C-alpha positions in Angstrom: -0.2 0.1 0.2 2.6 2.6 0.8 4.0 2.1 -3.6 1.5 3.0 -4.1 0.7 5.6 -1.8 4.4 7.2 -3.0 4.4 6.2 -6.2 2.6 8.4 -8.9 0.4 5.8 -9.4 -1.3 8.2 -6.9 -1.3 11.4 -8.6 -3.9 8.9 -11.2 -6.1 7.3 -8.0 -5.7 8.0 -4.8 -7.7 6.9 -1.9 -10.0 9.7 -1.4 -11.1 10.0 -4.9 -11.6 6.2 -5.0 -14.0 6.2 -1.5 -15.9 9.8 -3.2 -17.1 8.8 -6.0 -18.3 5.0 -4.4 -19.4 7.8 -1.9 -21.3 9.9 -4.6 -22.7 6.4 -6.6 -24.4 5.4 -2.9 -26.2 8.3 -2.4 -27.9 8.5 -6.1 -28.8 4.5 -5.3 -29.2 5.2 -2.4 -26.9 2.2 -1.1 -24.0 3.2 -0.2 -22.4 -0.3 0.8 -21.9 -1.4 -2.4 -20.0 1.2 -4.3 -17.4 0.7 -0.7 -17.2 -2.7 -1.3 -16.6 -2.1 -4.8 -13.9 -0.2 -4.0 -11.9 -1.9 -1.5 -12.3 -5.2 -4.0 -11.3 -2.8 -6.8 -8.5 -1.4 -4.0 -7.4 -4.8 -3.2 -6.6 -5.8 -7.1 -4.5 -2.9 -7.9 -2.3 -2.9 -4.7 -2.6 -6.8 -5.0 -1.3 -6.6 -9.3 1.4 -3.6 -8.0 2.9 -5.9 -5.1 3.8 -8.6 -7.7 5.4 -6.5 -10.4 7.1 -5.5 -7.6 8.6 -8.6 -6.4 9.2 -9.3 -10.3 10.7 -6.2 -11.3 13.2 -6.8 -7.9 14.1 -10.6 -8.6 14.5 -9.9 -12.4 16.7 -6.8 -11.4 19.2 -9.1 -8.5 22.5 -9.0 -8.8 23.7 -12.8 -9.8 25.9 -14.9 -7.7 29.7 -13.4 -7.8 31.3 -17.1 -9.0 33.7 -18.1 -6.7 30.9 -17.3 -3.6 29.4 -20.5 -3.8 26.2 -18.7 -4.0 27.1 -16.0 -1.4 28.3 -13.3 -1.7 30.7 -12.2 0.3 31.2 -10.0 3.3 32.2 -5.7 2.0 34.8 -6.4 5.7 35.6 -10.0 5.1 39.7 -10.2 2.9 38.7 -12.0 -0.3 42.0 -13.2 -2.6 
């Protein structure tokens, strides 16, 4: 959720805009629960999509381990000869 709030997506779809539209639709049709539930589900789906994209990007951009380190990166304090 923090990633969405801190990114440029927040300028397009913010929680206040989403909930404001849900309340607007609820006031028109005299049903506040259904639009708010739909907004909550939409926000959860958006959060899950962004979270999975960030996890994928993190794995894709992770550097490969060093050749002589047996799968572990050496500590910066250790001297590798």
